[in-house]
ZAFI-373735 format. One line per 10 residues: number of its first residue (from 0); their letters; for each residue x, y, z of C-alpha. Coordinates in steps of 0.25 Angstrom, whole numbers, padded with zeros to 4 digits, m for minus. Example, Ala and Ser with C-alpha at 12.3 -4.5 7.8 and 13.67 -1.06 7.14 Angstrom:
# residues 2
0	as	0049:m0018:0031 ~ 0055:m0004:0029
END
This chain:
# residues 435
0	xxxxxxxxxx	m0099:m0118:0010 ~ m0102:m0103:0015 ~ m0095:m0092:0014 ~ m0099:m0089:0030 ~ m0091:m0100:0035 ~ m0078:m0096:0027 ~ m0078:m0084:0033 ~ m0082:m0090:0046 ~ m0072:m0101:0044 ~ m0060:m0088:0042
10	xxxxxxxxxx	m0065:m0080:0052 ~ m0061:m0090:0062 ~ m0047:m0092:0058 ~ m0051:m0106:0052 ~ m0044:m0110:0037 ~ m0052:m0109:0025 ~ m0051:m0122:0016 ~ m0048:m0123:0000 ~ m0064:m0126:m0003 ~ m0067:m0115:0006
20	xxxxxxxxxx	m0058:m0104:0001 ~ m0062:m0109:m0014 ~ m0076:m0107:m0010 ~ m0075:m0092:m0007 ~ m0064:m0088:m0017 ~ m0075:m0095:m0028 ~ m0088:m0089:m0023 ~ m0082:m0074:m0020 ~ m0076:m0075:m0033 ~ m0090:m0079:m0040
30	xxxxxxxxxx	m0096:m0068:m0032 ~ m0105:m0078:m0024 ~ m0098:m0074:m0009 ~ m0101:m0060:m0007 ~ m0090:m0050:m0003 ~ m0095:m0048:0011 ~ m0092:m0063:0013 ~ m0080:m0063:0008 ~ m0075:m0051:0015 ~ m0076:m0058:0028
40	xxxxxxxxxx	m0068:m0070:0023 ~ m0059:m0060:0020 ~ m0059:m0052:0032 ~ m0058:m0067:0038 ~ m0045:m0069:0030 ~ m0040:m0058:0035 ~ m0040:m0059:0050 ~ m0037:m0074:0049 ~ m0028:m0077:0039 ~ m0026:m0088:0030
50	xxxxxxxxxx	m0018:m0101:0030 ~ m0008:m0104:0019 ~ m0017:m0113:0015 ~ m0029:m0105:0015 ~ m0020:m0095:0008 ~ m0017:m0103:m0005 ~ m0030:m0108:m0004 ~ m0037:m0094:m0007 ~ m0025:m0091:m0018 ~ m0028:m0104:m0025
60	xxxxxxxxxx	m0044:m0100:m0024 ~ m0042:m0085:m0030 ~ m0032:m0090:m0041 ~ m0044:m0100:m0045 ~ m0054:m0090:m0045 ~ m0050:m0085:m0058 ~ m0041:m0088:m0070 ~ m0026:m0093:m0069 ~ m0013:m0091:m0079 ~ m0009:m0104:m0085
70	xxxxxxxxxx	0006:m0101:m0088 ~ 0008:m0117:m0089 ~ 0011:m0113:m0104 ~ 0023:m0105:m0099 ~ 0037:m0113:m0097 ~ 0045:m0113:m0085 ~ 0040:m0109:m0070 ~ 0035:m0096:m0070 ~ 0037:m0086:m0059 ~ 0029:m0073:m0056
80	xxxxxxxxxx	0032:m0063:m0047 ~ 0021:m0054:m0038 ~ 0025:m0041:m0029 ~ 0016:m0035:m0021 ~ 0019:m0021:m0026 ~ 0026:m0009:m0024 ~ 0033:0004:m0029 ~ 0041:0003:m0041 ~ 0040:m0011:m0042 ~ 0046:m0016:m0055
90	xxxxxxxxxx	0050:m0029:m0051 ~ 0042:m0037:m0063 ~ 0048:m0029:m0072 ~ 0062:m0032:m0068 ~ 0059:m0047:m0064 ~ 0051:m0053:m0077 ~ 0061:m0051:m0087 ~ 0072:m0053:m0077 ~ 0067:m0067:m0072 ~ 0064:m0073:m0086
100	xxxxxxxxxx	0078:m0069:m0092 ~ 0079:m0082:m0084 ~ 0071:m0090:m0089 ~ 0060:m0088:m0079 ~ 0046:m0087:m0085 ~ 0039:m0073:m0080 ~ 0025:m0072:m0082 ~ 0020:m0061:m0076 ~ 0005:m0055:m0076 ~ 0005:m0042:m0071
110	xxxxxxxxxx	m0007:m0028:m0069 ~ m0005:m0015:m0069 ~ m0003:m0008:m0057 ~ m0013:0000:m0049 ~ m0005:0009:m0039 ~ 0009:0016:m0040 ~ 0015:0011:m0054 ~ 0010:0002:m0063 ~ 0011:m0012:m0063 ~ 0020:m0023:m0072
120	xxxxxxxxxx	0012:m0020:m0082 ~ 0011:m0005:m0083 ~ 0026:m0004:m0082 ~ 0029:m0012:m0095 ~ 0019:m0004:m0101 ~ 0028:0008:m0101 ~ 0037:m0001:m0111 ~ 0031:0003:m0123 ~ 0024:m0008:m0130 ~ 0023:m0017:m0119
130	xxxxxxxxxx	0009:m0024:m0117 ~ 0006:m0036:m0107 ~ m0007:m0037:m0115 ~ m0003:m0052:m0121 ~ m0012:m0064:m0122 ~ m0010:m0077:m0111 ~ m0002:m0085:m0122 ~ 0007:m0074:m0127 ~ 0012:m0071:m0113 ~ 0014:m0087:m0111
140	xxxxxxxxxx	0021:m0085:m0123 ~ 0029:m0074:m0120 ~ 0034:m0080:m0106 ~ 0037:m0091:m0114 ~ 0046:m0084:m0124 ~ 0052:m0074:m0114 ~ 0049:m0079:m0100 ~ 0043:m0064:m0096 ~ 0030:m0059:m0100 ~ 0020:m0049:m0093
150	xxxxxxxxxx	0003:m0049:m0096 ~ m0007:m0041:m0089 ~ m0014:m0048:m0079 ~ m0028:m0055:m0086 ~ m0039:m0065:m0083 ~ m0046:m0066:m0072 ~ m0036:m0071:m0063 ~ m0040:m0072:m0047 ~ m0053:m0064:m0047 ~ m0056:m0069:m0032
160	xxxxxxxxxx	m0044:m0061:m0028 ~ m0048:m0049:m0036 ~ m0063:m0050:m0029 ~ m0055:m0052:m0015 ~ m0046:m0042:m0015 ~ m0057:m0032:m0020 ~ m0064:m0036:m0007 ~ m0051:m0036:0001 ~ m0048:m0023:m0003 ~ m0062:m0016:0003
170	xxxxxxxxxx	m0063:m0026:0015 ~ m0049:m0023:0023 ~ m0043:m0038:0019 ~ m0034:m0035:0009 ~ m0022:m0035:0018 ~ m0023:m0049:0022 ~ m0010:m0059:0019 ~ m0018:m0072:0015 ~ m0027:m0063:0003 ~ m0015:m0056:m0001
180	xxxxxxxxxx	m0006:m0068:m0003 ~ m0018:m0075:m0010 ~ m0023:m0063:m0018 ~ m0010:m0061:m0023 ~ m0005:m0074:m0024 ~ m0017:m0079:m0033 ~ m0015:m0070:m0044 ~ m0002:m0073:m0045 ~ m0005:m0090:m0044 ~ m0017:m0087:m0055
190	xxxxxxxxxx	m0005:m0080:m0064 ~ 0001:m0092:m0067 ~ 0015:m0092:m0060 ~ 0022:m0104:m0056 ~ 0030:m0097:m0043 ~ 0028:m0084:m0039 ~ 0039:m0073:m0033 ~ 0032:m0062:m0025 ~ 0038:m0048:m0019 ~ 0030:m0043:m0007
200	xxxxxxxxxx	0032:m0030:m0003 ~ 0034:m0023:0009 ~ 0034:m0010:0014 ~ 0028:0004:0012 ~ 0026:0003:m0002 ~ 0020:m0013:m0002 ~ 0007:m0019:0003 ~ 0012:m0026:0014 ~ 0019:m0015:0021 ~ 0024:m0022:0033
210	xxxxxxxxxx	0036:m0034:0029 ~ 0029:m0044:0039 ~ 0017:m0043:0029 ~ 0025:m0044:0018 ~ 0030:m0057:0022 ~ 0017:m0063:0025 ~ 0011:m0060:0013 ~ 0024:m0065:0005 ~ 0024:m0079:0014 ~ 0008:m0078:0011
220	xxxxxxxxxx	0012:m0077:m0004 ~ 0022:m0087:m0005 ~ 0014:m0099:0002 ~ 0002:m0097:m0006 ~ 0011:m0098:m0018 ~ 0018:m0110:m0014 ~ 0005:m0117:m0009 ~ m0002:m0115:m0023 ~ 0009:m0122:m0030 ~ 0017:m0107:m0032
230	xxxxxxxxxx	0032:m0107:m0029 ~ 0031:m0093:m0024 ~ 0041:m0084:m0017 ~ 0042:m0069:m0012 ~ 0051:m0058:m0008 ~ 0047:m0048:0002 ~ 0051:m0035:m0003 ~ 0052:m0020:0001 ~ 0043:m0010:m0003 ~ 0044:0002:0007
240	xxxxxxxxxx	0050:0010:m0005 ~ 0049:0010:m0019 ~ 0056:m0002:m0027 ~ 0067:0002:m0036 ~ 0067:0015:m0041 ~ 0056:0018:m0052 ~ 0043:0019:m0051 ~ 0033:0021:m0062 ~ 0031:0011:m0074 ~ 0041:0015:m0083
250	xxxxxxxxxx	0049:0019:m0074 ~ 0051:0007:m0068 ~ 0050:m0001:m0081 ~ 0063:0007:m0082 ~ 0069:0002:m0069 ~ 0066:m0013:m0071 ~ 0075:m0010:m0084 ~ 0086:m0004:m0076 ~ 0086:m0017:m0065 ~ 0086:m0027:m0077
260	xxxxxxxxxx	0099:m0021:m0082 ~ 0103:m0022:m0069 ~ 0103:m0007:m0066 ~ 0090:m0005:m0058 ~ 0089:0000:m0043 ~ 0094:m0010:m0032 ~ 0081:m0014:m0025 ~ 0073:m0017:m0038 ~ 0084:m0025:m0044 ~ 0086:m0035:m0030
270	xxxxxxxxxx	0071:m0037:m0029 ~ 0068:m0042:m0043 ~ 0084:m0051:m0040 ~ 0075:m0057:m0028 ~ 0061:m0058:m0035 ~ 0067:m0064:m0048 ~ 0076:m0074:m0039 ~ 0065:m0081:m0033 ~ 0058:m0081:m0047 ~ 0069:m0087:m0053
280	xxxxxxxxxx	0071:m0098:m0041 ~ 0055:m0100:m0042 ~ 0057:m0103:m0057 ~ 0069:m0115:m0053 ~ 0078:m0105:m0061 ~ 0089:m0107:m0052 ~ 0089:m0114:m0038 ~ 0092:m0102:m0030 ~ 0090:m0086:m0027 ~ 0104:m0082:m0029
290	xxxxxxxxxx	0104:m0092:m0043 ~ 0091:m0085:m0047 ~ 0096:m0071:m0043 ~ 0109:m0073:m0050 ~ 0102:m0077:m0062 ~ 0094:m0063:m0062 ~ 0107:m0055:m0059 ~ 0114:m0061:m0071 ~ 0101:m0059:m0080 ~ 0100:m0044:m0077
300	xxxxxxxxxx	0117:m0042:m0079 ~ 0118:m0048:m0093 ~ 0105:m0042:m0097 ~ 0097:m0053:m0100 ~ 0085:m0048:m0089 ~ 0085:m0035:m0097 ~ 0084:m0041:m0111 ~ 0073:m0050:m0105 ~ 0065:m0037:m0101 ~ 0066:m0033:m0116
310	xxxxxxxxxx	0061:m0047:m0123 ~ 0051:m0045:m0111 ~ 0047:m0031:m0116 ~ 0048:m0034:m0131 ~ 0037:m0048:m0129 ~ 0028:m0040:m0124 ~ 0028:m0027:m0134 ~ 0036:m0017:m0126 ~ 0047:m0009:m0132 ~ 0061:m0017:m0126
320	xxxxxxxxxx	0069:m0004:m0129 ~ 0065:0004:m0116 ~ 0074:m0008:m0110 ~ 0086:0000:m0115 ~ 0080:0014:m0115 ~ 0070:0015:m0104 ~ 0068:0031:m0108 ~ 0057:0023:m0119 ~ 0048:0020:m0106 ~ 0037:0032:m0104
330	xxxxxxxxxx	0046:0043:m0097 ~ 0040:0054:m0090 ~ 0039:0069:m0094 ~ 0044:0073:m0079 ~ 0056:0069:m0071 ~ 0056:0075:m0059 ~ 0066:0074:m0047 ~ 0062:0073:m0032 ~ 0072:0079:m0023 ~ 0074:0076:m0010
340	xxxxxxxxxx	0069:0089:0002 ~ 0082:0082:0010 ~ 0093:0074:0012 ~ 0094:0062:0018 ~ 0091:0046:0017 ~ 0078:0040:0011 ~ 0072:0033:0023 ~ 0057:0030:0015 ~ 0052:0031:0002 ~ 0036:0026:0002
350	xxxxxxxxxx	0035:0017:m0009 ~ 0019:0020:m0008 ~ 0021:0033:m0009 ~ 0030:0036:m0020 ~ 0022:0026:m0028 ~ 0009:0036:m0026 ~ 0018:0045:m0031 ~ 0021:0037:m0044 ~ 0008:0034:m0046 ~ 0003:0049:m0044
360	xxxxxxxxxx	0013:0050:m0058 ~ 0005:0042:m0065 ~ 0013:0028:m0063 ~ 0003:0022:m0057 ~ m0013:0019:m0056 ~ m0020:0027:m0045 ~ m0033:0018:m0053 ~ m0035:0005:m0063 ~ m0041:0017:m0072 ~ m0025:0025:m0069
370	xxxxxxxxxx	m0016:0028:m0082 ~ m0002:0026:m0079 ~ 0009:0035:m0083 ~ 0022:0025:m0085 ~ 0032:0035:m0087 ~ 0030:0041:m0073 ~ 0035:0037:m0060 ~ 0048:0039:m0049 ~ 0061:0035:m0049 ~ 0068:0036:m0035
380	xxxxxxxxxx	0081:0040:m0034 ~ 0083:0035:m0018 ~ 0078:0024:m0010 ~ 0077:0022:0005 ~ 0090:0023:0011 ~ 0097:0032:0000 ~ 0103:0046:0004 ~ 0098:0057:m0003 ~ 0101:0073:m0004 ~ 0093:0084:m0004
390	xxxxxxxxxx	0088:0088:m0017 ~ 0092:0073:m0022 ~ 0083:0068:m0030 ~ 0073:0056:m0025 ~ 0066:0052:m0037 ~ 0062:0055:m0050 ~ 0047:0058:m0053 ~ 0043:0053:m0068 ~ 0031:0061:m0071 ~ 0021:0066:m0082
400	xxxxxxxxxx	0016:0078:m0073 ~ 0024:0090:m0069 ~ 0015:0091:m0057 ~ 0023:0083:m0047 ~ 0020:0090:m0034 ~ 0011:0080:m0028 ~ 0021:0069:m0032 ~ 0033:0074:m0027 ~ 0025:0076:m0012 ~ 0022:0062:m0012
410	xxxxxxxxxx	0035:0058:m0017 ~ 0042:0067:m0004 ~ 0034:0061:0005 ~ 0037:0047:0002 ~ 0052:0047:0002 ~ 0058:0051:0017 ~ 0072:0057:0019 ~ 0078:0054:0031 ~ 0092:0057:0037 ~ 0092:0044:0047
420	xxxxxxxxxx	0098:0033:0043 ~ 0089:0025:0033 ~ 0090:0008:0032 ~ 0087:0005:0017 ~ 0074:m0005:0018 ~ 0077:m0020:0013 ~ 0072:m0024:m0002 ~ 0067:m0039:0001 ~ 0064:m0043:0015 ~ 0060:m0058:0013
430	xxxxx	0060:m0069:0002 ~ 0050:m0078:0006 ~ 0054:m0091:m0003 ~ 0045:m0104:m0005 ~ 0040:m0112:0007
END
């Protein structure tokens, strides 16, 4: 078998076989196939696409290129959730204890963030004492006992994906549905979940800016998951503006606490209930989405979800008293209001620019070596469609540096106020269920 023949075959729009895909992935992972030939194949895939079978085979080959996590010793159907990213995306902090409170095992592997704010692990480490450095056996023990635990990503998972992504990044082949879908799904499948719920973002603050592209990606990932034996569902949700109101690590933990107590922002609560309903349904704890949602709403109302959050924190060394007194979380020195320069209605909040402003404060990492300030960030007081008076606060800046001129300038550029009528964007555009 020659790489030349695979490139030619895909260039001409023909489908690759499992044997051919395995040959390409195995050879590239072992440095036996040069970058220039893999680059040529990636470009051929970019232009010629892949069939559903090819996408599933590519994903499986990438999974088999390295270690996989064995969660078979955890009782029940393990359901994982993945978001394609966004600004103020606090869903995991709410979903993990909420879904676990219904007896669904949530064995979550998470990473640290690079960009606007920290990842799930960074956010949880805002809680004094909380740690994710636990052994595999302890991780399984905690999930069996409490139905929830979060551990840092470790091991040699999907090395083929790491190599391919680095090459795609420098060959203009990142934005390819089969390559994006197989990259995301290979990591989820290698992480050991029985079922997967996907939150695919669309809008200005998302990787997939256009709804049609987001839908194509969601359908591709759902198809891959189901073809390789994982029950998979997806939600396409809005990221034209930040989700919820808090952007920043400790601030998002506080917002998650409020949401688990039934007092969180409407959009964050709704998205968590929608994603959580899918997780409960896939775990076979409910017969319908409506029944699953009612169960989740009941556990928020009766306090069980909130109590489960405290159990989760305590089990991993965290100070659970922060749940009752969020002021124990890291606090910024300065809290500065950003007043509206004119009256009207909020017509746009550029999620990317808001996220960049939070990173300028220290809430995120510009590079892997950057140190995150867990206390800083932003809390929005207005969202798209809200009326505002001149001088009224648009948001509160939480900072540990008093020089905020450049941050304020960026924030003013990211929020548009109009005197025209404004239509509030929908939160959820579509739900892609098991085919």
